[in-house]
N, C-alpha and C positions, 0 to 999 in steps of 0.2 A: 312724441313717440310715434313710430311708424305703425300703420295699421297692421293687425296681426295677419300673418300669412294664412290664407284659407286652406282648409283641409282639401286635398285634391278631389276634384269632381270625377265621378265615374263617367265612362262613355255613355251618353244618354240614349243613343240608338233611337228606338221608337217609343221610349217611355213617355207617357204623358205626365203633366204636372201632378195630376191627382194620383197617378200610379206611383210616382216617386214618393209623394207624401205618404201614401198608404204603406209603401215599403219601409219608410223610415219608422213609422209607428209600429209596424209589424216587427221589425228588427228590435226595436226598443223593448217590446213586450215579450219577445220570444222566450227568454230564459224564465221569466216569471210565469208565463203561460204553461211551460212544461211542468213546472213545479205544481201549479194549480191543477193541471190535468191529472197528475199522479194522485194528488190529494182527493180529487173528485171520485176516483175509483174506490176509495176507502170510506168516504163520508158523503152523505146526502146534503142537499142544499139546506134543508130545514135544520139538520144537525149543526151545520156550520153557522147558521144564523143564531141558533141557541147558544153556541159556544162563544160567539162574539158578544152576545148579550150578557152571558155569565162573566166574561172577562171585564166588561164595562162595569158591572155591578160590584165585582170583587176588588178591582184595582183602586188603590188610594191615589193614583197619579193625577196630578193637576188639582188636588183638593186644597192645597195650602193657599191661604188668603192673608192679605195685609190690610193696612188702612187705605181705602180707595181715594183717588183724586182724579181731577181732569185738567189737562193742559190744553191750550188752544193754539193750534198751528197758525202760521202766518196767513193761510187762506181761510181760516175759520174752522177747520176740521177739529173736532174734539178728540183728544188722545187720552186714553184711559191708562192710569198707572196705579201702582200700589207701593206703599212704603212700609218697611219693617224696621223699627228702631232697635238698636242693640239691646235695650232693656225692656222691650215689649214681651219677650219670651224668656222664661227661665231656661238654663242649660238642660240638655237632654239627661234623662235618668238612665240608670244602668241597663234598662230593657230597651233603650232607644226611643222611648216616648217622652213627651213633656206633659206637665200638668194641664196643658191646653190642647188635648188631642184633636179637637174638632177644627183647629186651625184658626180660631177667632183671635182677635187681637185685644190686648189690654189697652186701657186708655193711654194715649201718648203722654209721656212725661216731659215736662219742661226742663230745659237745661238749668242747672243751678246758677245762682247769682252770688258773687262775692264782691264786696265793696261797690255794689251798684252795677257790676258788670256781669254779663253772662259768660259762662265757660265758652271756650272756642268751639266752633261748629265741628262735629266729628266728621271723619272721612266717610263718604258715601260710595258704595259700590253699585254701579248702574249697569243693568243687564239689558242688552238689545238682542231680540230674537231674530231668527231667520225667516226666509221666504216660505209662505204658506204654513207657518207655525204661529204660536202665541207665546205670551210670557210664561205659560204653564210648561213649556218645554224645558225650563230651568228647574223643574221639580226637585231633582236630587241636589243641585247646588243650593237651592233655597233651603232645603231641609238641613243641609250641612252648616249653613251660615246663620240661620235664624237664631237670635239670642246672642250672637257673637259680634256682629258688626252691622252698621246701618246699611240697608240695601234698598234699591228701587228697581222695580220690574215694570215694564210698560209694553203695551200692544202697539205695533206699528199701524199706521193708518190702514183702514179697510181690513184689518186683521183682529181677531179676538173681540174684545169688548170696545175697541175704538170705533169711531164712526167711519163710514165710507168717506174717502177723500172728496171734499167739496169741489175742488178744481176738476177732478176726474169725472164726477157726476155731471158737472155742467158742460163737460166736453171742451173746456178751455185749454187744458194742457195735459200731456201724459205724465205718468209717474216718472220721477227721476231719482237717482240715488242722492243727488244734491238736495232734493226736497226732503228726503228722509233725514239727512243731516240737520236740516233746519227744524224738522219735527223733534229730533233728539234735543236740540237746543231749547225748544219750548218746554219739553219735559224737565230738563235741568233747571230752567228758570222757575218752574212751578214746584218741583219736588226737592230740589237741592240747590237753592239759590246762593248758598254760602258754604264755605268749607272745601277741603280738598276732595277730589274725585278719583275713583279708579274705574275705568271704562272697560266693560267686557262685551264683546260682540261675537255672535256665531253666524257664519254664512252671510246673508244679507245684513245682519246686524253688525258684523265686522266692517262691511262696506259703509254702513251708516256712520260708524265711528270715524272712518277715514274722511267721509264727506263733512262731518262736523269739524274736524281739524282743518280741512281745506278751506272752509268758509269762516272759521273762528279760531285762527291760530293763536290769538292772544289768550283765549280760554285755555288752550293746551298749555301754554307757557305759564300762566298764572295759577291754574287750579288743578291740573291733572297730575296725579302722583304716580300713575302707572296705567298700563293698558294690556288687554288680553285679546288676541285675535284667534278665534277657534274655527277651523274648517272654513276659511274664507279666502278671498282673492283680492289682489290690487289691480287686476285687469287681465286682458288676453283671454277672456272667457269664451270668445269665439273659437278658440283652438281646442276646447275641451271635447273629447270624443265620447264621453259617457261609457267607456269600455266597449264601444262598437267598432266594427271594421270600418274601413275608409268610406265605403259606399253609404253605410248607414249614418255615419257621423256627418258626412256632407249633406245628406238629405235632411237630417234633423236640423242642422244649422240653417238651411235655406228654406225649409218648408214648414217646420213646426210653428214659427211665429205666426204665419198666415193661418194655419189650422186653428191655433188657439184663438186668434182674433175672430175667426168665423164661429167657433164654438161660443166665445164670449158674447157675440151678438145674438145668439139664440140660447141664452143661459138656461132657461127652464128645460128645454129639450135636452141640452147637454147634461144637466144634472140628473135627469131621469135615466139617461144612458149610463152615467157613472154609477148610479145605484144598481142598475141591472147587471153591471159587470163588476160588482163589488169584490168578488174573489180575485179577478185579474188585477184590479186596482190595488188590492192588498198585497198581491205578489210583487207588483212593480215597486211599491213603497218599500217593502222589506228588502228587495234586491238592491235598491239604491240608497237605503238609509243605514244598513247594517253590514258589518264585515263578515259575519259568519251566520250559519243557519241556526246556531244554538242560542240565539238571543231569547231572553225570557219572553214567553207568549204575552204576558200582561204588558210588558214594555212595547212589544211590537204592535199590539192592539192600540195602546195609547198613542203611539206615533201615527197610526192609521187614522185615529179619531181626530187628531190635530190637523192632519193634512186634508182629510175629507170635509172638515168644517169650513175650509176656505172656498168661497163661491168660485165657480169656474170663470166668471167674468173678471174677478179679482186676479186669478191666476194669469189670465190673458193680459190684463192691464199692466201688471208689473214686469212680465217677462222681457219686453224689449229693452228695459232699462239696463239689463246686465250686459248687453252687447256693446254699449258705449261707456261702460264703467272703466275708468283708468285713473288710479289714485296712487301711483308710486311716490310722487312728490309729497302727497299728504301723509303717507306712512312715515316718511323721513322726519316729520315734525315730532315724532315720538322717540327719536333715536337716543336722546339723553335721559330717558326715563326707564325705570324698571319695566320689563315687558314679558309677555308670554306669547309664543306662537305655537299652536297645537293643532295637529291634524291626525286623522286616522290613516293608517297605512293602506287601507283599502277604500279610501274615499274616491268615488268616481264622479262626484259632482264638482268638488273643488279639490282636485288631486294634490298630493304632497308637493309637487313642483311649485304650486302657487304659494304654499306656505314657505317654501325655501326662498322664494323671491322676496317675500315680506321680511323674513328673518335676516336676509342679507343687508337690509337697510336699517336693522335695529341691533346694533352691537351689544346693547345691554339687555337683550331679551333672551330668555331661555327658549330653545327650540325643541319641542317634544313631539315625537311620532309615536302614536299609540298603536300597539300591535293588535292585529285582528279586529280593527274597528273601522266602521264606515263613516258616512257623513254625519250621523247623529251620535258621535262618540260621547257627547254629554249625557245621553240616555243609555247607550250601550255599555260604556265603561266609566260610569260616574266616579268610581273610586279613583281612577287615574286622573280624571279631570279635576276632581276636588283637591287631590294632593297638589297638583300643579298650581291651582288657584291659591291654595293656602301658602305655598312657597312664594308666589308673587306678592301676596299681602305682606308676608314677613319681610321681603326685600324692599317693599314700599314703606316699611316702618310702621305698619298698622298693628296696634295693640288689640288683639282679639280676646274677647272675654273667655275665660277658662271654662271648660265644660266640667262634667262630673268625673272625668278621668276614666270613664268606662270604655271598654272596647266596643265600638259601634258595630252594627250588623253589616256584613259585607255586601257590596253591590254586585251586579252581574259579572263583573270582571273577576270576582273571587269565587264564583260558582254557587252563590246563593241568590235567592229571590231578593231583589233590591227593595228596600223600604218597606218593612213590615207594617208600618203605619205612617200617617202623615208627619209625625214628629221624628221619624227615624233619620239617622245620619248615615246613609249607605256609603260604605267604602271610604270613609274619611280616615285614611291610614296615616303613617308618619310622613312628615314633610321631608322631601329630598332636596339637597342642595342643587340649584340650577347650575348649569355649566356654560354660561354665555350663549353663543350662537351655535355651539356644537350640536350635531344631530344626536338625539337620544331616543332610542326605541324602548318603550315601556312594556 
């Protein structure tokens, strides 16, 4: 594949390299800064800090836990994962809670034996999260599926509870998407060594699934029953403009990697700067994560916490990998399987055109565009995402344990606060019949 065409460069004139880099960052932050400035007029810094603390204390997001385990990557990096068996949790009660509201797990049950043989291994749904997130970003999907199907959630290297990448700490090699694909293989070997698989990836997690297929095509052929690619890309990420004008997009592409590398080399100082500009940072996160201003404040704060928990040197470490990510041929390995390609119509990080490109190679995939949603549609519109995943599971022939039949509490897309408690099933509405690769706006 030819190299992506560069975004046209502006006439440099007398601009210095530092000046262009500063301009790029300034343009990137401009919209968020305006919103933050308006907010400052009405609210003091101490009040804002107390509001964030109150949201942190009140929100149940990210509190669901499963049975922990550790996989070891090929370079020795320890990768943290959690397993939830289908019978670890009873179905949700009418009020959306379970008898296990604290999110603890019951003892793992062994598969039954008949005539000396075990039952076949159940299908496992494996969730891979995105850049600067953790497995907790799947909170609403986890709440909807627990007690219904076997699931595995894991933290990518250097994210969440997983260890820092050993190869990166040693300075031996940079992070690559290919390495993440091998990491996922290590998690599968440890957490789901047998039985069919349904792979779900968001953003960098979707790229991880592509890299797994690229390096282990026999695994896809022999064990994968379906795949979901949410807000992700198969390549050409160098052409993404992040909603900026040409000058800003060109500057971001050419200078942000160097700026991040410089910040990563002075991580402690950079972290202090990030904390000092918390309001601006929160504004940028909200601008690029969500499609509307009306997102639930608790969800917005949860996303902010996930992103700010990623050390700046990890942010810098991973960023260059996206520029060389090209996996069109790997996507095609899923073409004969039930699939889902889903994107928010206001996603500025992996815009809808990238999902259209993936869907074009997957004739058996449902292609869904979620209205008024940004890059974190899984948090912003969990009802829509959960419905689409439920439809994919049905197409893959998965028998999901029946619930109580109660109507679950609505998610943010239905105008209510998502997830009244850790056991709630936000927005798990009726399953809609997918329509191949035709574009469907929800």
